[in-house]
Residue frames relative to the residue before (quaternion, step in Angstrom):
aa qw qx qy qz dx dy dz
M 1.0000 0.0000 0.0000 0.0000 0.00 0.00 0.00
L 0.6922 0.4715 -0.2766 0.4712 3.58 0.84 -1.01
S 0.6557 0.5103 -0.3267 0.4505 3.58 1.02 -0.73
K 0.6258 0.5196 -0.3377 0.4736 3.61 1.09 -0.62
M 0.6403 0.5035 -0.3187 0.4847 3.56 1.02 -0.78
D 0.6370 0.5226 -0.3224 0.4660 3.59 0.99 -0.83
Y 0.6326 0.5273 -0.3258 0.4644 3.59 1.01 -0.78
A 0.6682 0.4958 -0.2969 0.4686 3.60 0.91 -0.95
V 0.6444 0.4963 -0.3212 0.4851 3.60 0.96 -0.82
G 0.6292 0.5424 -0.3283 0.4496 3.58 1.03 -0.78
L 0.6349 0.5178 -0.3296 0.4692 3.60 1.05 -0.72
L 0.6457 0.5102 -0.3160 0.4722 3.58 0.98 -0.83
I 0.6484 0.5174 -0.3162 0.4604 3.56 0.98 -0.85
R 0.6626 0.4893 -0.3114 0.4738 3.59 0.96 -0.80
L 0.6025 0.5448 -0.3556 0.4623 3.59 1.08 -0.64
C 0.6522 0.5096 -0.3043 0.4715 3.58 0.93 -0.94
A 0.6688 0.4998 -0.2983 0.4626 3.57 0.92 -0.90
A 0.6317 0.5238 -0.3361 0.4622 3.59 1.05 -0.72
V 0.6417 0.5057 -0.3213 0.4788 3.59 0.98 -0.80
G 0.6445 0.5186 -0.3097 0.4689 3.58 1.02 -0.83
T 0.6402 0.5239 -0.3125 0.4670 3.58 1.05 -0.76
I 0.6424 0.4948 -0.3177 0.4915 3.57 0.98 -0.83
G 0.6333 0.5308 -0.3247 0.4601 3.59 1.00 -0.81
L 0.6488 0.5163 -0.3155 0.4615 3.58 0.97 -0.85
F 0.6492 0.5105 -0.3159 0.4670 3.57 0.91 -0.89
F 0.6720 0.5045 -0.2949 0.4548 3.58 0.92 -0.93
V 0.6686 0.4937 -0.3033 0.4660 3.61 0.91 -0.88
V 0.6277 0.5180 -0.3436 0.4686 3.60 1.00 -0.74
C 0.6532 0.5053 -0.3169 0.4665 3.61 0.95 -0.83
V 0.6526 0.5103 -0.3172 0.4617 3.59 0.96 -0.84
I 0.6732 0.4853 -0.3023 0.4689 3.59 0.89 -0.90
L 0.6247 0.5307 -0.3310 0.4675 3.58 1.01 -0.80
R 0.6644 0.4976 -0.2991 0.4706 3.58 0.89 -0.93
D 0.6623 0.5146 -0.3024 0.4528 3.58 0.97 -0.86
V 0.6657 0.4969 -0.3076 0.4640 3.60 0.93 -0.89
V 0.6566 0.4855 -0.3106 0.4865 3.59 0.92 -0.86
G 0.6613 0.5188 -0.3001 0.4511 3.56 0.97 -0.86
R 0.6248 0.5346 -0.3414 0.4553 3.60 1.04 -0.70
N 0.6546 0.5074 -0.3100 0.4668 3.57 1.04 -0.73
M 0.7178 0.3724 -0.2368 0.5386 3.58 1.23 -0.42
M 0.5094 -0.6781 0.3867 0.3621 3.57 1.32 0.38
Q 0.6339 0.4666 -0.3505 0.5075 3.58 1.12 0.74
P 0.0283 -0.8307 0.5561 0.0044 3.61 0.46 1.15
L 0.5267 -0.6261 0.4783 0.3191 3.54 -1.22 0.54
A 0.3788 -0.7285 0.5246 0.2250 3.57 -0.61 1.11
G 0.8277 0.2179 -0.1744 0.4868 3.58 -0.84 0.98
A 0.3388 0.7614 -0.4974 0.2409 3.59 1.21 0.22
Q 0.6454 0.5161 -0.3239 0.4606 3.57 0.99 -0.75
D 0.6283 0.5261 -0.3333 0.4661 3.61 1.00 -0.80
I 0.6741 0.4946 -0.2924 0.4641 3.56 0.87 -0.97
A 0.6603 0.5083 -0.3094 0.4582 3.58 0.92 -0.86
Q 0.6606 0.5037 -0.3171 0.4575 3.60 0.93 -0.84
M 0.6943 0.4468 -0.2855 0.4867 3.59 0.84 -0.87
G 0.6181 0.5490 -0.3386 0.4493 3.58 1.10 -0.64
M 0.6017 0.5718 -0.3550 0.4301 3.56 1.10 -0.63
V 0.5616 0.5789 -0.3789 0.4538 3.58 1.16 -0.55
L 0.6924 0.4712 -0.2726 0.4735 3.54 0.90 -0.96
I 0.6700 0.5176 -0.3011 0.4388 3.57 0.94 -0.90
V 0.7344 0.4386 -0.2500 0.4536 3.58 0.68 -1.09
F 0.7692 0.3644 -0.2162 0.4783 3.57 0.65 -1.06
G 0.5737 0.5823 -0.3835 0.4298 3.59 1.17 -0.42
G 0.7515 0.3873 -0.2072 0.4921 3.58 1.05 -0.71
M 0.4623 0.7229 -0.4304 0.2800 3.58 1.24 -0.23
A 0.6723 0.4940 -0.3050 0.4592 3.61 0.86 -0.91
L 0.6493 0.5084 -0.3214 0.4654 3.60 0.98 -0.79
C 0.6138 0.5466 -0.3370 0.4593 3.56 1.03 -0.79
D 0.6719 0.4816 -0.2949 0.4792 3.58 0.93 -0.88
R 0.6566 0.5298 -0.3189 0.4319 3.58 0.88 -0.90
R 0.7362 0.3965 -0.2262 0.4996 3.57 1.04 -0.73
G 0.5115 -0.6708 0.4074 0.3497 3.59 1.27 0.12
G 0.3754 0.7835 -0.4296 0.2462 3.56 1.14 0.57
H 0.5103 0.6461 -0.4327 0.3672 3.59 1.20 -0.13
V 0.5669 -0.5907 0.4531 0.3527 3.54 -1.17 0.57
S 0.0292 0.7811 -0.6235 0.0184 3.57 -0.96 0.82
V 0.2740 -0.7395 0.5951 0.1546 3.51 -1.09 0.79
D 0.0485 -0.8328 0.5510 -0.0224 3.56 -0.55 1.16
V 0.0868 0.8407 -0.5267 0.0910 3.56 0.97 0.88
F 0.8040 0.2819 -0.1285 0.5075 3.58 0.85 -0.98
E 0.4020 0.7587 -0.4542 0.2377 3.58 1.25 -0.12
R 0.6714 0.5074 -0.3137 0.4397 3.61 0.92 -0.79
M 0.6672 0.5016 -0.2978 0.4633 3.58 1.20 -0.52
F 0.6457 0.5270 -0.3180 0.4518 3.59 1.20 -0.47
P 0.5183 -0.6036 0.4840 0.3644 3.58 -1.16 0.46
R 0.6851 -0.5162 0.3392 0.3861 3.53 -1.24 0.57
W 0.6522 0.5283 -0.3250 0.4358 3.61 0.92 -0.84
L 0.6475 0.5064 -0.3230 0.4690 3.61 1.03 -0.71
N 0.6371 0.5088 -0.3243 0.4796 3.59 1.00 -0.76
R 0.6288 0.5356 -0.3286 0.4580 3.58 1.02 -0.78
W 0.6932 0.4663 -0.2728 0.4772 3.57 0.91 -0.92
S 0.6247 0.5120 -0.3557 0.4702 3.59 1.06 -0.57
D 0.6102 0.5285 -0.3494 0.4757 3.60 1.11 -0.61
I 0.6515 0.5128 -0.3114 0.4644 3.56 0.94 -0.88
L 0.6905 0.4803 -0.2811 0.4619 3.57 0.85 -0.97
S 0.6549 0.4958 -0.3287 0.4660 3.61 0.98 -0.74
A 0.6305 0.5135 -0.3376 0.4742 3.61 1.06 -0.67
L 0.6612 0.4933 -0.3086 0.4736 3.59 0.98 -0.79
L 0.6413 0.5085 -0.3212 0.4764 3.58 1.01 -0.78
G 0.6421 0.5102 -0.3165 0.4767 3.59 0.98 -0.81
A 0.6350 0.5212 -0.3289 0.4658 3.59 0.98 -0.81
L 0.6502 0.5136 -0.3094 0.4665 3.57 0.98 -0.82
I 0.6495 0.5159 -0.3105 0.4643 3.58 0.95 -0.90
F 0.7128 0.4443 -0.2720 0.4696 3.60 0.82 -0.91
A 0.5866 0.5284 -0.3736 0.4870 3.60 1.15 -0.49
G 0.6391 0.5218 -0.3161 0.4684 3.57 1.04 -0.76
I 0.6253 0.5177 -0.3279 0.4832 3.57 1.04 -0.78
A 0.6546 0.5159 -0.3159 0.4534 3.59 0.89 -0.94
W 0.6739 0.4984 -0.2961 0.4580 3.58 0.87 -0.94
T 0.6770 0.5051 -0.2916 0.4489 3.58 0.87 -0.98
V 0.6801 0.4748 -0.2885 0.4782 3.58 0.91 -0.91
Y 0.6217 0.5281 -0.3515 0.4593 3.60 1.04 -0.69
E 0.6453 0.5072 -0.3145 0.4768 3.59 0.96 -0.84
S 0.6461 0.5129 -0.3066 0.4749 3.57 1.04 -0.81
S 0.6293 0.5416 -0.3427 0.4396 3.60 1.03 -0.72
K 0.5998 0.5521 -0.3665 0.4484 3.59 1.07 -0.61
L 0.6524 0.4982 -0.2979 0.4872 3.56 1.02 -0.82
S 0.6381 0.5276 -0.3232 0.4582 3.59 0.98 -0.85
Q 0.6669 0.4909 -0.2968 0.4756 3.54 1.00 -0.81
L 0.6470 0.5284 -0.3156 0.4501 3.57 0.96 -0.84
L 0.7579 0.3629 -0.1840 0.5100 3.57 0.96 -0.93
N 0.3677 -0.7516 0.4668 0.2863 3.59 1.33 -0.02
L 0.1578 0.8156 -0.5366 0.1481 3.59 0.90 0.97
S 0.0206 0.7905 -0.6103 0.0479 3.54 -1.10 0.78
T 0.6461 -0.4999 0.3907 0.4242 3.54 -1.31 0.12
N 0.6759 -0.5707 0.3154 0.3435 3.53 -1.25 0.52
V 0.7928 0.3727 -0.1940 0.4415 3.58 0.69 -1.04
I 0.8317 0.1694 -0.0794 0.5228 3.60 0.60 -1.06
R 0.4612 -0.7480 0.4002 0.2599 3.58 1.27 0.37
L 0.1725 0.7653 -0.5893 0.1929 3.59 0.85 0.97
P 0.4341 -0.6981 0.4920 0.2866 3.63 -0.76 0.90
K 0.4198 -0.7412 0.4730 0.2250 3.57 -0.81 1.03
A 0.5775 0.6372 -0.3800 0.3407 3.60 1.03 -0.74
E 0.6517 0.5244 -0.3335 0.4348 3.61 0.90 -0.83
F 0.6666 0.4778 -0.3031 0.4854 3.58 0.99 -0.78
Q 0.6205 0.5195 -0.3407 0.4787 3.58 1.10 -0.60
W 0.6251 0.5161 -0.3435 0.4742 3.61 1.05 -0.64
A 0.6326 0.5161 -0.3320 0.4724 3.57 1.02 -0.77
L 0.6531 0.5002 -0.3169 0.4721 3.57 0.92 -0.88
T 0.6142 0.5411 -0.3422 0.4613 3.62 1.01 -0.78
F 0.6690 0.4934 -0.2986 0.4689 3.59 0.88 -0.91
F 0.6695 0.5013 -0.3008 0.4583 3.58 0.87 -0.95
A 0.6672 0.4900 -0.3038 0.4716 3.60 0.92 -0.86
A 0.6397 0.5182 -0.3252 0.4653 3.60 1.03 -0.74
V 0.6479 0.4972 -0.3134 0.4845 3.58 1.01 -0.79
T 0.6266 0.5218 -0.3390 0.4692 3.61 1.02 -0.74
S 0.6394 0.5166 -0.3149 0.4745 3.56 0.99 -0.86
L 0.6570 0.5059 -0.3007 0.4711 3.57 0.93 -0.88
G 0.6437 0.5232 -0.3161 0.4604 3.58 1.00 -0.78
M 0.6589 0.4973 -0.3020 0.4768 3.56 1.03 -0.79
L 0.6174 0.5188 -0.3390 0.4845 3.59 1.07 -0.68
M 0.6372 0.5246 -0.3221 0.4637 3.57 1.03 -0.81
R 0.6364 0.5268 -0.3275 0.4586 3.58 1.00 -0.83
A 0.6504 0.5059 -0.3131 0.4722 3.59 0.96 -0.87
A 0.6569 0.5062 -0.3150 0.4615 3.61 0.95 -0.83
L 0.6583 0.5070 -0.3141 0.4593 3.59 0.96 -0.81
I 0.6480 0.4937 -0.3271 0.4789 3.59 0.97 -0.76
L 0.6328 0.5269 -0.3224 0.4669 3.59 1.02 -0.78
A 0.6874 0.4782 -0.2714 0.4744 3.57 1.09 -0.79
G 0.6504 -0.5647 0.3066 0.4051 3.59 1.25 0.02
A 0.3788 0.7114 -0.5082 0.3037 3.59 1.19 0.24
P 0.5226 -0.6483 0.4406 0.3353 3.59 -0.99 0.69
R 0.5077 -0.6197 0.5075 0.3173 3.55 -1.15 0.70
A 0.5984 -0.5641 0.4241 0.3794 3.59 -1.15 0.56
E 0.6575 0.5210 -0.3086 0.4483 3.58 1.03 -0.79
D 0.6240 0.5507 -0.3361 0.4408 3.60 1.15 -0.59
D 0.6348 0.5521 -0.3227 0.4336 3.58 1.18 -0.57
Q 0.6706 0.5315 -0.3003 0.4215 3.56 1.13 -0.58
C-alpha cells in the first residue's frame, strides 16, 4: 500500500519537475531573445513579467523533486554524536515540519489567488493574470507537502535514511 502511494506521489513530483523544466526552457528563451533584442534596439516587451512568473514554475516546480532526492541543505554538526534513533526521529520531524510549512504556503497562496481573481490582478507590462500562476504555485506546494509526508511515512515504516546509505 505504501509503495503504491509512494509511486503515485513520485508521478506527481515528476509532473511538477517537468513543468518546471519547461518553464526554465521558456524563460531562458525569453531572456535570450530580450538580450539579443536590446542589442538591436528591439527589446522584448514584457520579458520581465514573463521571467518573474516563470520563476514560480521553475522554483516551486522543482522543489518536491529536490526534497525527494535529498537535495535540501542540511546541517549535520551534531549528527555523528547522536544515536541513530534520534537522527531518525529528527528526520521524521523535519519532514513533518516541512510538510506543514508547504501546506501553509499552498493554503496562503490559494487564498491570495481568490483575491487576485476577484480584483483581476495581473502583471504590469503585458497583463498576465496572476491567479493562474498562484494556482500553479498552490499545486506545486501541495505536492511538495505530500512528498514530505510520504518521506516521513517511509522513514517511520523503516526505510533507510539517505545518510545511512552513504
